[in-house]
PLY file of the C-alpha trace (Angstrom):
ply
format ascii 1.0
element vertex 313
property float x
property float y
property float z
element edge 312
property int vertex1
property int vertex2
end_header
5.89 11.26 68.58
8.25 10.57 65.75
7.06 9.68 62.26
8.19 6.10 62.82
5.55 5.79 65.53
2.93 5.68 62.80
3.87 2.41 61.12
3.02 -1.25 61.62
5.49 -3.21 59.55
5.13 -1.62 56.12
1.71 -0.12 56.86
1.27 3.59 57.42
-1.35 4.24 60.10
-3.09 7.24 61.63
-2.28 8.18 65.25
-5.72 7.09 66.47
-7.05 3.60 65.76
-10.85 3.45 65.69
-12.23 0.60 67.77
-14.96 -1.41 66.08
-16.20 -3.24 69.18
-19.34 -1.05 69.30
-20.41 -1.82 65.72
-23.34 -4.20 65.87
-23.44 -3.76 69.64
-24.29 -0.26 70.86
-24.22 1.19 67.33
-26.38 -0.25 64.56
-25.23 -0.31 60.94
-26.44 3.21 60.08
-24.80 4.68 63.20
-21.64 2.69 62.53
-21.45 3.94 58.95
-21.80 7.53 60.20
-18.95 7.06 62.69
-16.72 5.38 60.10
-17.40 8.14 57.56
-16.62 10.86 60.11
-13.46 9.09 61.27
-12.09 8.87 57.74
-13.15 12.45 56.99
-11.17 13.48 60.08
-8.00 11.90 58.74
-8.21 8.42 60.25
-7.38 5.25 58.34
-6.86 2.47 60.93
-9.87 0.41 62.09
-9.73 -2.35 64.69
-12.20 -5.22 65.03
-12.33 -8.94 65.86
-14.21 -11.97 64.63
-15.77 -12.32 68.12
-17.37 -8.84 68.10
-20.09 -8.91 69.31
-20.97 -12.48 70.24
-21.76 -11.45 73.84
-24.90 -9.57 72.75
-28.16 -11.52 72.90
-29.16 -12.47 69.36
-25.64 -12.03 67.96
-23.33 -14.88 67.00
-20.03 -13.05 66.42
-18.76 -11.34 63.30
-21.29 -8.52 63.37
-18.62 -5.81 63.55
-16.61 -7.30 60.67
-19.78 -7.55 58.57
-20.66 -3.90 59.13
-17.13 -2.76 58.29
-17.15 -4.97 55.20
-20.49 -3.55 54.05
-19.19 -0.03 54.62
-15.98 -0.59 52.63
-17.89 -2.21 49.79
-20.42 0.63 49.60
-17.75 3.33 49.86
-15.29 1.59 47.55
-12.44 2.55 49.87
-10.78 -0.76 50.79
-7.36 0.31 49.50
-7.31 3.49 51.59
-8.05 1.97 55.01
-6.04 -0.34 57.24
-8.08 -3.12 58.82
-6.99 -5.04 61.89
-8.98 -8.05 63.08
-8.40 -10.94 65.47
-8.66 -14.71 65.69
-9.25 -17.15 68.52
-12.30 -15.96 70.45
-15.20 -16.45 68.02
-17.64 -18.99 69.51
-17.30 -21.21 66.43
-13.53 -20.73 66.05
-12.03 -20.96 69.53
-8.32 -21.29 70.09
-5.19 -21.01 67.97
-4.64 -24.38 66.34
-3.22 -23.94 62.87
-6.34 -25.34 61.22
-8.62 -23.09 63.25
-6.60 -19.96 62.43
-6.92 -20.67 58.72
-10.65 -21.46 58.87
-11.36 -18.37 60.94
-9.34 -16.18 58.57
-11.47 -17.29 55.62
-14.63 -16.34 57.52
-13.19 -12.94 58.47
-12.24 -12.28 54.86
-15.77 -13.16 53.77
-17.43 -10.93 56.35
-15.05 -8.05 55.61
-15.75 -8.39 51.87
-12.03 -8.34 51.13
-9.28 -10.68 49.98
-6.70 -9.53 52.53
-6.44 -8.49 56.17
-3.92 -5.77 56.93
-3.14 -6.70 60.56
-4.18 -10.12 61.87
-3.95 -10.55 65.66
-4.14 -13.61 67.84
-6.88 -12.36 70.18
-5.94 -14.35 73.29
-2.91 -16.59 73.47
-3.66 -20.32 73.47
-0.89 -21.94 75.50
-2.16 -25.41 74.59
-0.72 -24.79 71.11
3.02 -24.50 70.50
4.12 -21.15 69.14
5.62 -22.93 66.13
2.16 -24.09 65.02
0.61 -20.66 65.52
3.34 -18.78 63.69
3.50 -21.32 60.85
-0.24 -20.97 60.22
0.00 -17.18 60.27
3.04 -17.32 57.99
1.07 -19.44 55.53
-1.62 -16.75 55.43
0.99 -14.06 54.78
2.61 -16.10 52.00
-0.82 -16.64 50.44
-1.40 -12.87 50.37
-4.37 -13.11 52.72
-2.65 -11.26 55.60
-0.14 -8.41 55.42
1.10 -8.13 59.01
0.67 -10.45 62.00
0.28 -9.34 65.61
-0.60 -10.52 69.10
-2.96 -9.41 71.86
-3.24 -10.68 75.42
0.01 -12.64 75.47
2.68 -13.19 78.12
6.21 -11.82 77.70
7.61 -15.37 77.57
5.23 -16.52 74.84
5.73 -13.31 72.87
9.51 -13.74 72.97
9.27 -17.42 72.05
7.05 -16.55 69.06
9.44 -13.88 67.83
12.49 -16.11 68.30
10.83 -18.90 66.32
9.97 -16.51 63.48
13.53 -15.23 63.29
15.12 -18.70 63.52
12.83 -20.25 60.91
12.49 -17.29 58.55
8.75 -17.02 59.14
6.57 -13.93 59.29
6.92 -12.34 62.70
4.73 -10.23 64.89
5.10 -6.54 64.10
2.50 -5.25 66.57
1.01 -5.93 69.96
-2.36 -4.95 71.39
-2.15 -4.75 75.19
-4.58 -3.55 77.85
-2.95 -0.22 78.72
-4.10 3.20 79.89
-3.46 5.81 82.59
-5.20 3.78 85.30
-4.13 0.32 84.06
-0.39 0.32 83.52
0.82 -2.85 85.23
-0.08 -5.38 82.51
2.01 -3.77 79.79
4.74 -1.71 81.42
7.76 -3.77 82.36
8.69 -7.06 80.72
6.04 -7.10 77.99
6.86 -3.57 76.84
10.56 -4.43 76.98
10.11 -7.36 74.58
8.04 -5.14 72.28
10.79 -2.50 72.31
13.55 -5.03 71.72
11.85 -6.36 68.59
10.46 -3.04 67.38
6.80 -3.95 67.82
4.19 -1.20 67.53
1.76 -1.15 70.44
-1.93 -0.43 69.92
-3.40 -0.29 73.43
-7.02 -1.28 73.94
-9.24 0.14 76.72
-7.24 3.33 76.10
-9.92 5.34 77.88
-10.59 2.77 80.62
-14.14 1.92 79.52
-14.93 5.63 79.28
-13.59 6.67 82.70
-10.79 8.70 81.10
-13.26 10.78 79.11
-13.98 12.62 82.35
-17.75 12.09 82.21
-17.76 9.87 85.29
-17.78 12.08 88.37
-18.90 11.65 91.99
-22.67 11.91 92.18
-23.23 11.60 88.43
-25.08 8.88 86.55
-24.00 7.98 83.02
-26.26 6.06 80.66
-23.77 3.55 79.27
-23.37 -0.22 79.19
-19.85 0.38 80.52
-20.90 2.65 83.41
-20.41 0.01 86.08
-16.84 -0.78 85.12
-15.87 2.85 84.54
-17.36 4.02 87.83
-15.18 1.57 89.77
-12.15 3.76 89.03
-13.79 6.64 90.93
-13.64 4.53 94.07
-9.83 4.39 94.03
-7.31 7.02 95.08
-5.45 6.41 91.83
-8.55 7.09 89.74
-9.31 10.34 91.54
-5.67 11.50 91.29
-5.60 10.79 87.57
-8.87 12.61 86.97
-7.60 15.69 88.84
-4.35 15.70 86.85
-6.23 15.27 83.56
-8.53 18.18 84.42
-5.51 20.37 85.09
-3.68 19.49 81.87
-6.86 19.60 79.77
-7.59 23.12 81.02
-4.10 24.25 80.02
-4.70 22.96 76.47
-8.38 23.96 76.26
-8.87 20.32 75.37
-11.18 17.46 76.30
-10.05 15.13 79.08
-10.21 12.19 76.65
-7.78 13.92 74.27
-5.23 14.39 77.05
-5.56 10.78 78.25
-4.91 9.56 74.71
-2.01 11.99 74.26
-0.31 10.64 77.39
-0.70 7.10 76.07
0.53 8.00 72.59
3.68 9.49 74.12
4.68 6.25 75.88
7.51 4.09 74.51
6.46 1.64 71.74
2.91 3.05 71.46
1.96 3.73 67.84
-1.81 4.27 67.95
-4.16 4.03 70.93
-7.48 2.36 70.15
-10.67 4.19 71.07
-14.24 3.58 69.98
-17.09 6.00 69.34
-20.75 5.08 69.42
-21.78 8.41 67.89
-20.13 11.00 65.66
-20.32 13.45 68.54
-17.76 11.41 70.45
-15.19 11.53 67.64
-13.77 15.09 67.80
-12.12 14.54 71.18
-10.52 11.35 69.88
-9.33 12.76 66.57
-7.87 15.80 68.37
-5.08 13.47 69.50
-3.22 14.10 66.24
-2.82 17.79 67.06
-2.04 17.48 70.76
1.49 17.33 72.19
2.06 17.32 75.93
5.07 18.95 77.57
7.56 16.90 79.56
6.18 18.42 82.77
2.63 17.51 81.81
3.59 13.95 80.98
5.40 13.68 84.32
2.39 15.11 86.18
0.08 12.49 84.66
2.56 9.64 85.10
3.06 10.46 88.78
-0.68 10.78 89.36
-1.22 7.32 87.91
1.61 5.63 89.78
0 1
1 2
2 3
3 4
4 5
5 6
6 7
7 8
8 9
9 10
10 11
11 12
12 13
13 14
14 15
15 16
16 17
17 18
18 19
19 20
20 21
21 22
22 23
23 24
24 25
25 26
26 27
27 28
28 29
29 30
30 31
31 32
32 33
33 34
34 35
35 36
36 37
37 38
38 39
39 40
40 41
41 42
42 43
43 44
44 45
45 46
46 47
47 48
48 49
49 50
50 51
51 52
52 53
53 54
54 55
55 56
56 57
57 58
58 59
59 60
60 61
61 62
62 63
63 64
64 65
65 66
66 67
67 68
68 69
69 70
70 71
71 72
72 73
73 74
74 75
75 76
76 77
77 78
78 79
79 80
80 81
81 82
82 83
83 84
84 85
85 86
86 87
87 88
88 89
89 90
90 91
91 92
92 93
93 94
94 95
95 96
96 97
97 98
98 99
99 100
100 101
101 102
102 103
103 104
104 105
105 106
106 107
107 108
108 109
109 110
110 111
111 112
112 113
113 114
114 115
115 116
116 117
117 118
118 119
119 120
120 121
121 122
122 123
123 124
124 125
125 126
126 127
127 128
128 129
129 130
130 131
131 132
132 133
133 134
134 135
135 136
136 137
137 138
138 139
139 140
140 141
141 142
142 143
143 144
144 145
145 146
146 147
147 148
148 149
149 150
150 151
151 152
152 153
153 154
154 155
155 156
156 157
157 158
158 159
159 160
160 161
161 162
162 163
163 164
164 165
165 166
166 167
167 168
168 169
169 170
170 171
171 172
172 173
173 174
174 175
175 176
176 177
177 178
178 179
179 180
180 181
181 182
182 183
183 184
184 185
185 186
186 187
187 188
188 189
189 190
190 191
191 192
192 193
193 194
194 195
195 196
196 197
197 198
198 199
199 200
200 201
201 202
202 203
203 204
204 205
205 206
206 207
207 208
208 209
209 210
210 211
211 212
212 213
213 214
214 215
215 216
216 217
217 218
218 219
219 220
220 221
221 222
222 223
223 224
224 225
225 226
226 227
227 228
228 229
229 230
230 231
231 232
232 233
233 234
234 235
235 236
236 237
237 238
238 239
239 240
240 241
241 242
242 243
243 244
244 245
245 246
246 247
247 248
248 249
249 250
250 251
251 252
252 253
253 254
254 255
255 256
256 257
257 258
258 259
259 260
260 261
261 262
262 263
263 264
264 265
265 266
266 267
267 268
268 269
269 270
270 271
271 272
272 273
273 274
274 275
275 276
276 277
277 278
278 279
279 280
280 281
281 282
282 283
283 284
284 285
285 286
286 287
287 288
288 289
289 290
290 291
291 292
292 293
293 294
294 295
295 296
296 297
297 298
298 299
299 300
300 301
301 302
302 303
303 304
304 305
305 306
306 307
307 308
308 309
309 310
310 311
311 312
């Protein structure tokens, strides 16, 4: 990857973005702090969360991940040295992307994160009931107020993404500089094609989520094995497909050639794809981090990339 692959707008980011969806979910605050400390010690600086994390857990109401990250930054005194991305639109109390809701939700995220600015603010899921002009204008207001540095979109159609970008350019408003799509070796159809083409045309940096396909691309899910994970059901489904088995075989082959973990190779393939700046991957424990952080020192050959691409076709 070129050096330019490591920027979002004016922000310099590390090649691996740490997913914060597990904080307050499968990792409590102490475990989350340990993972965050180890990630930063390993050279990482880009942390992804959302105001909705983790409202789906019994007893949670949303915002737990942001609160943990905010507590960690406050205790470590490191806000200026980390890049924080969070999202709006899916919190149970702040659904949708009306301009008023975006602004209210942003204030709550700022409070939970114990900060006065958000580095990258994503629309979590597009809200097609709201015109792009209203969404972009509200985000632009946050940028002009110094509360947001860069704006971005996740889970959006190519047509709505293009319309948003065209409005920003025509009206001189802040524009999306990043996109967060569902994209990995066994889930390529959503992003590749028109959506990636719009991102490339406008120079958007892509931060794929589910980079490891709910853990399937770590290689720990094998025929006849049982994995103790809340994501085991979803990950195991890939084993039932020809594509999943082909990808796993190709990953094993390339990983052996590099003396690397399967997860590292899966992330390296993703990082080498056009527009991708930093794959997002989460770690529940510090023991899961080394394979993720090894991405920064792993470069695949053209033949290896082709082998993996063909296996995942």
